[in-house]
C-alpha positions as a Markdown table, in Angstrom:
| # | Residue | x | y | z |
|---|---|---|---|---|
| 1 | Met | 120.7 | 183.9 | -41.2 |
| 2 | Ser | 124.2 | 185.2 | -42.3 |
| 3 | Ala | 127.1 | 184.7 | -39.9 |
| 4 | Leu | 127.1 | 188.5 | -39.6 |
| 5 | Gly | 123.4 | 188.7 | -38.7 |
| 6 | Arg | 121.8 | 192.0 | -39.4 |
| 7 | Val | 124.3 | 194.4 | -40.9 |
| 8 | Leu | 124.3 | 198.2 | -40.5 |
| 9 | Val | 126.6 | 200.0 | -43.0 |
| 10 | Leu | 127.7 | 203.4 | -41.6 |
| 11 | Gly | 128.6 | 205.7 | -44.4 |
| 12 | Thr | 127.0 | 207.1 | -47.6 |
| 13 | Gly | 129.8 | 207.1 | -50.0 |
| 14 | Pro | 130.4 | 204.9 | -53.1 |
| 15 | Ala | 132.3 | 202.3 | -51.0 |
| 16 | Ala | 129.4 | 202.0 | -48.6 |
| 17 | Val | 126.9 | 201.4 | -51.4 |
| 18 | Gln | 129.2 | 198.7 | -52.9 |
| 19 | Leu | 129.6 | 197.0 | -49.5 |
| 20 | Ala | 125.8 | 197.0 | -48.9 |
| 21 | Val | 125.3 | 195.2 | -52.2 |
| 22 | Leu | 128.1 | 192.8 | -51.4 |
| 23 | Phe | 126.7 | 191.9 | -48.0 |
| 24 | Arg | 123.3 | 191.4 | -49.4 |
| 25 | Gln | 124.3 | 189.4 | -52.5 |
| 26 | Arg | 127.1 | 187.3 | -51.1 |
| 27 | Leu | 126.2 | 186.9 | -47.4 |
| 28 | Gln | 122.4 | 187.1 | -47.7 |
| 29 | Ala | 122.5 | 189.5 | -44.8 |
| 30 | Pro | 119.7 | 192.0 | -44.0 |
| 31 | Val | 121.3 | 195.4 | -44.6 |
| 32 | Gly | 120.5 | 198.8 | -43.3 |
| 33 | Met | 122.4 | 202.0 | -43.9 |
| 34 | Ala | 123.0 | 205.3 | -42.1 |
| 35 | Gly | 125.1 | 208.4 | -42.6 |
| 36 | Arg | 125.6 | 211.9 | -41.5 |
| 37 | Arg | 123.1 | 214.5 | -42.8 |
| 38 | Ser | 125.0 | 217.1 | -44.8 |
| 39 | Leu | 124.7 | 219.0 | -48.1 |
| 40 | Arg | 127.0 | 216.4 | -49.6 |
| 41 | Ser | 124.9 | 213.4 | -48.4 |
| 42 | Glu | 121.4 | 214.8 | -49.2 |
| 43 | Pro | 121.5 | 213.9 | -52.9 |
| 44 | Phe | 122.3 | 210.3 | -51.9 |
| 45 | Phe | 119.4 | 210.0 | -49.4 |
| 46 | Ala | 117.0 | 211.6 | -51.9 |
| 47 | Ala | 118.1 | 209.3 | -54.7 |
| 48 | Ala | 117.9 | 206.2 | -52.5 |
| 49 | Gln | 114.4 | 207.1 | -51.3 |
| 50 | Arg | 113.3 | 207.7 | -54.9 |
| 51 | Gln | 114.4 | 204.1 | -55.7 |
| 52 | Asp | 112.5 | 202.7 | -52.7 |
| 53 | Arg | 115.9 | 202.2 | -50.9 |
| 54 | Arg | 117.2 | 200.0 | -53.7 |
| 55 | Leu | 120.9 | 200.4 | -54.4 |
| 56 | Arg | 122.8 | 199.1 | -57.4 |
| 57 | Ala | 126.5 | 198.3 | -58.0 |
| 58 | Glu | 128.0 | 198.0 | -61.5 |
| 59 | Val | 131.4 | 196.9 | -62.5 |
| 60 | Gln | 133.7 | 198.1 | -65.3 |
| 61 | Asn | 135.5 | 194.8 | -65.8 |
| 62 | Arg | 133.6 | 191.6 | -66.4 |
| 63 | Leu | 136.1 | 189.8 | -64.2 |
| 64 | His | 134.6 | 191.6 | -61.2 |
| 65 | Glu | 131.0 | 190.8 | -62.1 |
| 66 | Arg | 130.4 | 189.1 | -58.7 |
| 67 | Leu | 130.5 | 192.6 | -57.2 |
| 68 | Ala | 127.6 | 193.7 | -59.3 |
| 69 | Gly | 124.0 | 193.5 | -58.2 |
| 70 | Glu | 121.3 | 195.2 | -56.3 |
| 71 | Cys | 120.4 | 195.6 | -52.6 |
| 72 | Ala | 117.1 | 196.5 | -51.1 |
| 73 | Leu | 117.9 | 198.2 | -47.8 |
| 74 | Glu | 115.8 | 197.2 | -44.8 |
| 75 | Ser | 116.2 | 200.8 | -43.5 |
| 76 | Leu | 117.9 | 204.0 | -44.4 |
| 77 | His | 118.7 | 206.6 | -41.8 |
| 78 | Ala | 119.6 | 210.2 | -42.5 |
| 79 | Gly | 121.6 | 210.9 | -39.4 |
| 80 | Ile | 123.6 | 208.5 | -37.3 |
| 81 | Gly | 121.6 | 209.4 | -34.2 |
| 82 | Ser | 118.3 | 208.4 | -35.9 |
| 83 | Val | 119.2 | 204.7 | -36.3 |
| 84 | Glu | 116.7 | 202.3 | -34.8 |
| 85 | Gly | 116.3 | 198.6 | -34.4 |
| 86 | Ser | 118.6 | 195.7 | -33.5 |
| 87 | Trp | 121.8 | 195.3 | -35.5 |
| 88 | Asp | 124.5 | 192.6 | -35.1 |
| 89 | Thr | 127.3 | 194.0 | -37.2 |
| 90 | Ala | 128.3 | 197.6 | -37.8 |
| 91 | Val | 130.4 | 198.3 | -40.9 |
| 92 | Leu | 132.3 | 201.5 | -40.7 |
| 93 | Ala | 132.6 | 202.6 | -44.3 |
| 94 | Val | 133.9 | 206.1 | -43.4 |
| 95 | Thr | 137.4 | 207.5 | -43.1 |
| 96 | Ala | 139.4 | 206.3 | -40.1 |
| 97 | Asp | 139.4 | 209.8 | -38.5 |
| 98 | Ala | 135.6 | 209.6 | -38.3 |
| 99 | Tyr | 135.3 | 206.3 | -36.5 |
| 100 | Ala | 135.0 | 207.8 | -33.1 |
| 101 | Ser | 132.4 | 210.5 | -33.9 |
| 102 | Val | 130.2 | 208.0 | -35.8 |
| 103 | Leu | 130.2 | 205.5 | -32.9 |
| 104 | Glu | 129.5 | 208.2 | -30.4 |
| 105 | Gln | 126.5 | 209.4 | -32.4 |
| 106 | Leu | 125.1 | 205.9 | -32.6 |
| 107 | Pro | 122.2 | 205.5 | -30.1 |
| 108 | Ala | 123.3 | 203.7 | -27.0 |
| 109 | Glu | 120.7 | 200.9 | -27.4 |
| 110 | Val | 122.0 | 200.2 | -30.9 |
| 111 | Arg | 125.7 | 200.2 | -29.8 |
| 112 | Ser | 124.9 | 197.8 | -26.9 |
| 113 | Gly | 123.4 | 195.3 | -29.3 |
| 114 | Leu | 126.4 | 195.1 | -31.6 |
| 115 | Arg | 128.3 | 191.8 | -31.7 |
| 116 | Arg | 131.0 | 193.0 | -34.0 |
| 117 | Val | 132.3 | 196.1 | -35.8 |
| 118 | Val | 134.0 | 195.8 | -39.2 |
| 119 | Leu | 136.6 | 198.5 | -40.1 |
| 120 | Val | 136.7 | 198.8 | -43.9 |
| 121 | Ser | 139.7 | 201.1 | -44.3 |
| 122 | Pro | 141.4 | 201.7 | -41.0 |
| 123 | Thr | 144.8 | 203.0 | -40.1 |
| 124 | Phe | 147.4 | 202.0 | -37.6 |
| 125 | Gly | 145.7 | 201.6 | -34.2 |
| 126 | Ser | 142.1 | 201.9 | -35.4 |
| 127 | Ala | 140.9 | 198.6 | -33.9 |
| 128 | Gly | 142.3 | 199.6 | -30.6 |
| 129 | Leu | 140.6 | 203.0 | -30.8 |
| 130 | Val | 137.2 | 201.4 | -31.5 |
| 131 | Arg | 137.6 | 198.7 | -28.8 |
| 132 | Gln | 138.5 | 201.2 | -26.1 |
| 133 | Leu | 135.9 | 203.7 | -27.2 |
| 134 | Leu | 133.2 | 201.1 | -27.0 |
| 135 | Lys | 134.3 | 200.0 | -23.6 |
| 136 | Arg | 134.2 | 203.6 | -22.4 |
| 137 | Leu | 130.8 | 204.2 | -23.9 |
| 138 | Arg | 129.4 | 201.0 | -22.4 |
| 139 | Ala | 130.8 | 201.7 | -19.0 |
| 140 | Ala | 129.1 | 205.1 | -19.1 |
| 141 | Gln | 125.8 | 203.4 | -20.1 |
| 142 | Thr | 126.1 | 200.9 | -17.3 |
| 143 | Arg | 126.7 | 203.7 | -14.8 |
| 144 | Asp | 123.5 | 205.4 | -16.1 |
| 145 | Gly | 121.5 | 202.2 | -15.4 |
| 146 | Gly | 121.8 | 200.4 | -18.7 |
| 147 | Ser | 122.6 | 196.8 | -19.1 |
| 148 | Ala | 126.2 | 195.6 | -19.6 |
| 149 | Ala | 127.1 | 193.8 | -22.8 |
| 150 | Ala | 130.1 | 191.7 | -23.9 |
| 151 | Asp | 132.9 | 193.4 | -25.8 |
| 152 | Pro | 132.2 | 193.1 | -29.5 |
| 153 | Glu | 134.6 | 191.5 | -32.0 |
| 154 | Ile | 136.6 | 194.1 | -34.0 |
| 155 | Ile | 137.6 | 193.1 | -37.5 |
| 156 | Ser | 140.1 | 195.3 | -39.5 |
| 157 | Phe | 140.7 | 195.0 | -43.2 |
| 158 | Ser | 144.0 | 196.5 | -44.4 |
| 159 | Thr | 142.2 | 198.6 | -47.0 |
| 160 | Tyr | 138.9 | 198.8 | -49.0 |
| 161 | Leu | 138.6 | 196.1 | -51.6 |
| 162 | Gly | 138.8 | 198.3 | -54.7 |
| 163 | Asp | 138.1 | 201.6 | -56.5 |
| 164 | Thr | 134.4 | 202.6 | -56.5 |
| 165 | Arg | 132.8 | 205.8 | -57.7 |
| 166 | Trp | 129.4 | 207.2 | -58.4 |
| 167 | Ser | 128.0 | 205.8 | -61.7 |
| 168 | Ala | 126.6 | 209.2 | -62.7 |
| 169 | Gly | 129.5 | 211.3 | -61.4 |
| 170 | Gly | 127.7 | 212.5 | -58.3 |
| 171 | Pro | 125.8 | 211.0 | -55.3 |
| 172 | Ser | 123.1 | 208.6 | -56.4 |
| 173 | Ala | 121.7 | 205.1 | -55.7 |
| 174 | Ala | 124.2 | 203.5 | -58.2 |
| 175 | Val | 128.0 | 203.1 | -58.1 |
| 176 | Leu | 130.6 | 201.7 | -60.4 |
| 177 | Thr | 133.6 | 199.7 | -59.2 |
| 178 | Thr | 136.4 | 200.2 | -61.7 |
| 179 | Gly | 138.9 | 197.8 | -60.2 |
| 180 | Val | 139.7 | 195.6 | -57.2 |
| 181 | Lys | 142.8 | 195.3 | -55.1 |
| 182 | Arg | 145.2 | 192.5 | -55.8 |
| 183 | Lys | 145.3 | 191.4 | -52.2 |
| 184 | Val | 143.7 | 192.5 | -48.9 |
| 185 | Tyr | 144.5 | 191.5 | -45.3 |
| 186 | Ala | 142.2 | 191.0 | -42.4 |
| 187 | Gly | 142.5 | 190.3 | -38.6 |
| 188 | Ser | 140.1 | 190.0 | -35.7 |
| 189 | Thr | 140.4 | 190.7 | -32.0 |
| 190 | Gln | 138.9 | 187.2 | -31.4 |
| 191 | Gly | 141.2 | 185.3 | -33.8 |
| 192 | Arg | 139.7 | 183.1 | -36.5 |
| 193 | Thr | 135.9 | 183.4 | -36.1 |
| 194 | Glu | 132.9 | 182.4 | -38.1 |
| 195 | Ala | 132.3 | 186.1 | -39.0 |
| 196 | Leu | 135.8 | 186.6 | -40.2 |
| 197 | Asp | 135.7 | 183.5 | -42.3 |
| 198 | Ala | 132.4 | 184.6 | -43.9 |
| 199 | Leu | 133.8 | 188.0 | -44.8 |
| 200 | Cys | 136.9 | 186.4 | -46.3 |
| 201 | Ala | 134.8 | 184.1 | -48.3 |
| 202 | Ala | 132.7 | 187.0 | -49.6 |
| 203 | Trp | 135.8 | 189.0 | -50.6 |
| 204 | Ala | 137.3 | 185.9 | -52.3 |
| 205 | Glu | 134.1 | 185.3 | -54.2 |
| 206 | Ala | 134.3 | 188.9 | -55.4 |
| 207 | Gly | 137.8 | 188.1 | -56.8 |
| 208 | Val | 139.9 | 189.7 | -54.1 |
| 209 | Arg | 142.8 | 187.6 | -52.7 |
| 210 | Ile | 142.6 | 187.8 | -48.9 |
| 211 | Glu | 144.9 | 186.7 | -46.1 |
| 212 | Thr | 144.0 | 186.6 | -42.5 |
| 213 | Leu | 146.6 | 187.8 | -39.9 |
| 214 | Ser | 146.9 | 187.3 | -36.2 |
| 215 | Ser | 145.4 | 190.6 | -35.2 |
| 216 | Pro | 143.7 | 193.7 | -36.5 |
| 217 | Leu | 146.8 | 195.8 | -35.8 |
| 218 | Glu | 148.9 | 193.5 | -38.1 |
| 219 | Ala | 146.3 | 193.9 | -40.8 |
| 220 | Glu | 146.4 | 197.7 | -40.3 |
| 221 | Thr | 150.1 | 197.8 | -41.0 |
| 222 | Arg | 149.4 | 196.4 | -44.5 |
| 223 | Asn | 148.0 | 199.6 | -45.8 |
| 224 | Ile | 150.3 | 201.1 | -48.5 |
| 225 | Ser | 149.2 | 204.6 | -47.8 |
| 226 | Leu | 150.7 | 204.5 | -44.4 |
| 227 | Tyr | 154.1 | 204.2 | -46.0 |
| 228 | Val | 154.0 | 206.2 | -49.2 |
| 229 | His | 151.6 | 209.1 | -48.7 |
| 230 | Pro | 153.5 | 211.0 | -46.0 |
| 231 | Pro | 156.7 | 211.4 | -48.0 |
| 232 | Leu | 154.8 | 212.1 | -51.2 |
| 233 | Phe | 152.7 | 214.9 | -49.6 |
| 234 | Phe | 154.7 | 216.3 | -46.7 |
| 235 | Asn | 157.4 | 218.0 | -48.7 |
| 236 | Ala | 157.7 | 221.5 | -49.9 |
| 237 | Phe | 156.9 | 220.7 | -53.6 |
| 238 | Ser | 153.6 | 218.9 | -52.8 |
| 239 | Leu | 152.5 | 221.3 | -50.1 |
| 240 | Asp | 153.0 | 224.2 | -52.4 |
| 241 | Ala | 150.5 | 222.5 | -54.7 |
| 242 | Val | 148.0 | 221.7 | -51.9 |
| 243 | Phe | 148.1 | 225.2 | -50.5 |
| 244 | Gly | 147.9 | 226.9 | -53.9 |
| 245 | Arg | 151.4 | 228.2 | -54.5 |
| 246 | Ala | 152.2 | 226.0 | -57.5 |
| 247 | Gln | 151.8 | 227.8 | -60.8 |
| 248 | Ser | 150.8 | 224.7 | -62.9 |
| 249 | Pro | 149.3 | 221.3 | -62.3 |
| 250 | Val | 151.6 | 218.7 | -60.7 |
| 251 | Tyr | 151.1 | 215.0 | -60.1 |
| 252 | Val | 151.5 | 212.8 | -57.0 |
| 253 | Tyr | 153.4 | 209.9 | -58.6 |
| 254 | Lys | 155.6 | 211.6 | -61.1 |
| 255 | Leu | 159.2 | 212.4 | -61.0 |
| 256 | Phe | 160.4 | 216.0 | -60.4 |
| 257 | Pro | 159.6 | 218.5 | -61.9 |
| 258 | Glu | 156.2 | 217.0 | -62.9 |
| 259 | Gly | 155.8 | 215.6 | -59.4 |
| 260 | Pro | 157.6 | 215.4 | -56.1 |
| 261 | Ile | 159.6 | 212.2 | -56.5 |
| 262 | Thr | 163.4 | 212.9 | -56.2 |
| 263 | Pro | 166.2 | 210.8 | -54.7 |
| 264 | Ala | 165.8 | 212.9 | -51.5 |
| 265 | Leu | 162.1 | 212.0 | -51.3 |
| 266 | Ile | 163.0 | 208.3 | -51.8 |
| 267 | Arg | 165.5 | 208.6 | -48.9 |
| 268 | Asp | 162.7 | 210.0 | -46.7 |
| 269 | Leu | 160.3 | 207.2 | -47.8 |
| 270 | His | 163.0 | 204.7 | -46.9 |
| 271 | Ala | 163.7 | 206.3 | -43.5 |
| 272 | Ala | 160.0 | 206.5 | -42.6 |
| 273 | Trp | 159.6 | 202.8 | -43.5 |
| 274 | Leu | 162.4 | 202.0 | -41.1 |
| 275 | Glu | 160.7 | 204.1 | -38.4 |
| 276 | Ile | 157.3 | 202.4 | -38.9 |
| 277 | Gly | 159.1 | 199.1 | -38.8 |
| 278 | Ala | 160.6 | 200.0 | -35.4 |
| 279 | Ile | 157.1 | 200.8 | -34.1 |
| 280 | Cys | 155.9 | 197.4 | -35.4 |
| 281 | Glu | 158.8 | 195.7 | -33.7 |
| 282 | Ala | 158.0 | 197.4 | -30.4 |
| 283 | Leu | 154.5 | 196.0 | -30.7 |
| 284 | Ser | 155.6 | 192.5 | -31.7 |
| 285 | Val | 154.1 | 193.0 | -35.1 |
| 286 | Pro | 156.2 | 191.7 | -38.1 |
| 287 | Arg | 157.8 | 194.4 | -40.2 |
| 288 | Val | 156.7 | 194.8 | -43.8 |
| 289 | Asn | 159.0 | 194.1 | -46.8 |
| 290 | Leu | 158.1 | 197.4 | -48.4 |
| 291 | Leu | 159.3 | 196.7 | -52.0 |
| 292 | Lys | 157.6 | 193.3 | -52.1 |
| 293 | Phe | 154.5 | 194.6 | -50.6 |
| 294 | Met | 154.3 | 197.5 | -53.1 |
| 295 | Thr | 154.8 | 195.2 | -56.0 |
| 296 | Asp | 153.0 | 191.9 | -55.2 |
| 297 | Asp | 150.1 | 193.3 | -53.3 |
| 298 | Cys | 149.6 | 196.8 | -54.9 |
| 299 | Tyr | 150.9 | 197.6 | -58.3 |
| 300 | Pro | 153.1 | 195.2 | -60.2 |
| 301 | Val | 156.0 | 196.2 | -62.4 |
| 302 | Arg | 157.7 | 194.1 | -65.2 |
| 303 | Pro | 160.3 | 191.6 | -64.0 |
| 304 | Glu | 162.8 | 193.4 | -66.3 |
| 305 | Ser | 162.5 | 196.4 | -63.9 |
| 306 | Leu | 162.5 | 194.5 | -60.6 |
| 307 | Ser | 163.5 | 190.9 | -60.3 |
| 308 | Arg | 161.9 | 188.4 | -57.9 |
| 309 | Leu | 165.3 | 188.0 | -56.2 |
| 310 | Glu | 165.4 | 191.8 | -55.6 |
| 311 | Leu | 161.9 | 191.8 | -54.1 |
| 312 | Asp | 162.5 | 188.8 | -51.8 |
| 313 | Arg | 165.9 | 190.0 | -50.6 |
| 314 | Phe | 164.9 | 193.7 | -50.2 |
| 315 | Pro | 165.1 | 193.8 | -46.4 |
| 316 | Glu | 168.6 | 192.3 | -46.5 |
| 317 | Leu | 170.1 | 194.8 | -48.9 |
| 318 | Asp | 172.1 | 197.9 | -47.8 |
| 319 | Ala | 170.2 | 201.2 | -47.5 |
| 320 | Val | 171.6 | 202.7 | -50.7 |
| 321 | His | 170.6 | 199.6 | -52.7 |
| 322 | Gln | 167.1 | 199.7 | -51.1 |
| 323 | Gln | 166.7 | 203.3 | -52.0 |
| 324 | Tyr | 167.8 | 202.7 | -55.6 |
| 325 | Leu | 165.2 | 199.9 | -56.0 |
| 326 | Leu | 162.4 | 202.1 | -54.6 |
| 327 | Tyr | 163.3 | 204.8 | -57.1 |
| 328 | Val | 163.3 | 202.2 | -59.9 |
| 329 | Arg | 159.9 | 201.1 | -58.8 |
| 330 | Tyr | 158.4 | 204.6 | -59.1 |
| 331 | Ala | 160.1 | 205.2 | -62.4 |
| 332 | Ser | 158.7 | 201.9 | -63.7 |
| 333 | Leu | 155.2 | 203.0 | -62.8 |
| 334 | Leu | 155.2 | 206.3 | -64.6 |
| 335 | Ile | 153.2 | 204.4 | -67.1 |
| 336 | Asp | 151.1 | 201.2 | -66.6 |
| 337 | Pro | 153.7 | 198.6 | -67.8 |
| 338 | Tyr | 151.0 | 196.1 | -68.4 |
| 339 | Ser | 148.7 | 198.3 | -70.5 |
| 340 | Ser | 148.7 | 198.1 | -74.3 |
| 341 | Pro | 150.5 | 200.9 | -76.2 |
| 342 | Asp | 148.5 | 203.1 | -78.5 |
| 343 | Glu | 149.3 | 203.9 | -82.1 |
| 344 | Gln | 152.1 | 206.2 | -81.1 |
| 345 | Gly | 153.6 | 203.5 | -78.8 |
| 346 | Arg | 152.5 | 205.3 | -75.6 |
| 347 | Tyr | 151.3 | 203.4 | -72.6 |
| 348 | Phe | 148.6 | 204.5 | -70.2 |
| 349 | Asp | 149.8 | 207.5 | -68.1 |
| 350 | Phe | 149.4 | 205.7 | -64.8 |
| 351 | Ser | 151.1 | 208.3 | -62.7 |
| 352 | Ala | 149.0 | 211.3 | -63.7 |
| 353 | Val | 147.2 | 211.6 | -60.4 |
| 354 | Pro | 146.9 | 215.4 | -59.8 |
| 355 | Ile | 147.7 | 216.9 | -56.4 |
| 356 | Arg | 144.5 | 218.6 | -55.4 |
| 357 | Arg | 144.3 | 222.1 | -53.9 |
| 358 | Leu | 142.4 | 223.5 | -50.9 |
| 359 | Phe | 138.8 | 223.8 | -51.8 |
| 360 | Val | 135.5 | 225.1 | -50.4 |
| 361 | Asp | 133.3 | 222.1 | -49.4 |
| 362 | Ala | 129.5 | 221.7 | -49.7 |
| 363 | Asp | 129.1 | 223.4 | -46.3 |
| 364 | Gly | 131.0 | 226.5 | -47.4 |
| 365 | Arg | 134.2 | 225.8 | -45.4 |
| 366 | Trp | 137.8 | 225.7 | -46.7 |
| 367 | Glu | 138.9 | 222.1 | -46.7 |
| 368 | Leu | 141.9 | 219.9 | -47.3 |
| 369 | Pro | 141.6 | 217.4 | -50.2 |
| 370 | Arg | 141.3 | 213.8 | -49.2 |
| 371 | Met | 145.0 | 213.4 | -49.9 |
| 372 | Pro | 146.6 | 214.6 | -47.6 |
| 373 | Lys | 143.7 | 215.1 | -45.1 |
| 374 | Glu | 143.6 | 211.4 | -44.2 |
| 375 | Asp | 147.4 | 211.2 | -44.2 |
| 376 | Val | 147.6 | 214.0 | -41.6 |
| 377 | Tyr | 145.4 | 212.0 | -39.2 |
| 378 | Arg | 147.2 | 208.7 | -39.7 |
| 379 | Thr | 150.6 | 210.2 | -39.4 |
| 380 | Arg | 149.8 | 212.1 | -36.2 |
| 381 | Ile | 148.4 | 208.9 | -34.7 |
| 382 | Leu | 151.6 | 207.1 | -35.8 |
| 383 | Gln | 153.8 | 209.8 | -34.3 |
| 384 | Gly | 151.8 | 209.7 | -31.0 |
| 385 | Ile | 152.1 | 205.9 | -30.7 |
| 386 | Ala | 155.9 | 206.1 | -31.4 |
| 387 | Arg | 156.3 | 208.7 | -28.6 |
| 388 | Arg | 154.4 | 206.5 | -26.1 |
| 389 | Leu | 156.6 | 203.5 | -27.2 |
| 390 | Gly | 159.8 | 205.5 | -26.9 |
| 391 | Val | 160.6 | 204.9 | -30.6 |
| 392 | Arg | 162.4 | 207.8 | -32.3 |
| 393 | Thr | 160.8 | 209.0 | -35.5 |
| 394 | Pro | 162.8 | 212.0 | -36.8 |
| 395 | Thr | 161.5 | 211.6 | -40.4 |
| 396 | Val | 157.9 | 211.4 | -39.4 |
| 397 | Asp | 158.4 | 214.3 | -37.0 |
| 398 | Arg | 159.8 | 216.4 | -39.8 |
| 399 | Phe | 156.9 | 215.5 | -42.1 |
| 400 | Leu | 154.4 | 216.9 | -39.6 |
| 401 | Ser | 156.5 | 219.9 | -38.7 |
| 402 | Leu | 156.6 | 221.0 | -42.3 |
| 403 | Phe | 152.8 | 220.4 | -42.7 |
| 404 | Asp | 152.1 | 222.4 | -39.6 |
| 405 | Glu | 154.1 | 225.3 | -40.8 |
| 406 | Arg | 152.1 | 225.4 | -44.0 |
| 407 | Leu | 148.9 | 224.9 | -42.2 |
| 408 | Ala | 149.6 | 227.9 | -39.9 |
| 409 | Asp | 150.4 | 230.1 | -43.0 |
| 410 | Ala | 147.1 | 229.0 | -44.6 |
| 411 | Arg | 145.1 | 229.8 | -41.5 |
| 412 | Gln | 146.6 | 233.2 | -41.4 |
| 413 | Glu | 145.8 | 233.8 | -45.1 |
| 414 | Leu | 142.2 | 232.6 | -44.6 |
| 415 | Glu | 141.6 | 234.4 | -41.4 |
| 416 | Gly | 137.9 | 235.2 | -40.9 |
| 417 | Gln | 136.7 | 232.6 | -43.4 |
| 418 | Pro | 135.0 | 229.3 | -42.4 |
| 419 | Leu | 137.5 | 226.5 | -42.0 |
| 420 | Ser | 137.1 | 222.7 | -41.7 |
| 421 | Glu | 138.3 | 220.8 | -38.6 |
| 422 | Ala | 141.3 | 219.6 | -40.6 |
| 423 | Leu | 142.4 | 223.2 | -41.3 |
| 424 | Leu | 141.7 | 224.2 | -37.7 |
| 425 | Gly | 144.4 | 221.8 | -36.7 |
| 426 | Cys | 142.5 | 219.2 | -34.7 |
| 427 | Asp | 145.2 | 216.7 | -33.6 |
| 428 | Gly | 143.2 | 213.6 | -32.6 |
| 429 | Arg | 144.8 | 213.6 | -29.1 |
| 430 | Asp | 141.7 | 212.1 | -27.4 |
| 431 | Gln | 141.7 | 209.3 | -30.0 |
| 432 | Leu | 145.4 | 208.7 | -29.4 |
| 433 | Glu | 144.8 | 208.2 | -25.7 |
| 434 | Leu | 142.3 | 205.4 | -26.4 |
| 435 | Ile | 144.7 | 203.7 | -28.9 |
| 436 | Val | 147.5 | 203.8 | -26.3 |
| 437 | Gln | 145.2 | 202.2 | -23.7 |
| 438 | Asp | 144.8 | 199.3 | -26.0 |
| 439 | Leu | 148.5 | 198.7 | -26.5 |
| 440 | Pro | 150.2 | 195.9 | -24.5 |
| 441 | Ala | 151.3 | 197.2 | -21.1 |
| 442 | Ala | 155.0 | 196.7 | -21.6 |
| 443 | Ala | 154.9 | 198.3 | -25.1 |
| 444 | Ala | 152.8 | 201.3 | -23.9 |
| 445 | Ser | 155.4 | 202.0 | -21.2 |
| 446 | Gly | 158.2 | 202.1 | -23.8 |
| 447 | Thr | 160.1 | 199.3 | -22.1 |
| 448 | Gly | 162.8 | 198.0 | -24.4 |
| 449 | Ala | 161.4 | 199.8 | -27.4 |
| 450 | Pro | 163.8 | 199.7 | -30.4 |
| 451 | Ser | 164.9 | 202.6 | -32.4 |
| 452 | Ala | 164.7 | 202.7 | -36.2 |
| 453 | Pro | 167.9 | 201.7 | -37.9 |
| 454 | Gln | 169.8 | 204.5 | -39.5 |
| 455 | Ala | 169.0 | 205.0 | -43.2 |
């Protein structure tokens, strides 16, 4: 039997399918799968049933062939509340803002049997949220006459292991993984465990460098989106595009006027990094060397653009020098510097990631695109934690104030039309309370909390 026992993957997106195959192929774990019933998930459930619950993962690059394979699911549940049986490990392959609702929908008898929960793509504080939520749910179950159970292990990865999409362009029983992350971090609430080691070994076999850290929270700080997405999206230029005011397509990672990146945006990126660092310091979590993290763990640039000395010494440099190097980094990644030029000498247009507009989802509601929807949630949680810690975050506060102004305008323009929860302005306050409960007592009280250095 696998170190993870019986694995239940919660989610029905491409990443969930790839993980189901990985757990079956690399860990020989019995795998089940469950997801919310919706117009968007129905094609997946139908396709999986037509294939007798057999899922397939393909890869674009032969270097990643260990991620390829098939998985025969032991069970497939259309609806989280319909899950049955005994499961040792739950893998949350949904967005971080959905963790609480998914666990609450899971039947109590299934939750009580879980020995661990794996968070595939969490954000700052997600492990604390899950741990405290499960404690609350189990306490309620005990009051209702159910049996008590030990607190499960919570394992957080810094991010999902790669880029996976549907093979046929839409939900089906097959996915294509087009690339893998250079490096992923992981941490457990129980330190170094057999389950964590097994997961790390599986990720390593799949070609992903992995480093274990002292806690889930420390792993959660190693998510690049936490640092770069808020400044890239919570500015007038990008929000004009998201809310439909831009006249032509614009791109997330391009310099102005094709995209939002200006020296002023880089100053905001730098200031927000300092504020997040102050939050980390208040929680006794090491700060991140942002430039080195961006380059070594995410997307590399040529040494002619950024030297090893500049990467290593980045935290020691003065603010203006740091901002200059961050601008150089983005300018150096307008194209993929390691791609091969075409006949005209042009390199792959790496930065041409369009900023998506509001859209009508499969349920007929106006919805925010994934970016910045997920970023709104993670930034609100970050702001809430900072306030409880007594850490000043004027840049983060300004990001959210600007977004809220545009959100209010959009709600007024769309009055009378169906809106998603994201557009209704749900702030995750109940989830924040659970996260704060999991913080160390001294930190949660704000005792001795540092302020961010001035940019």
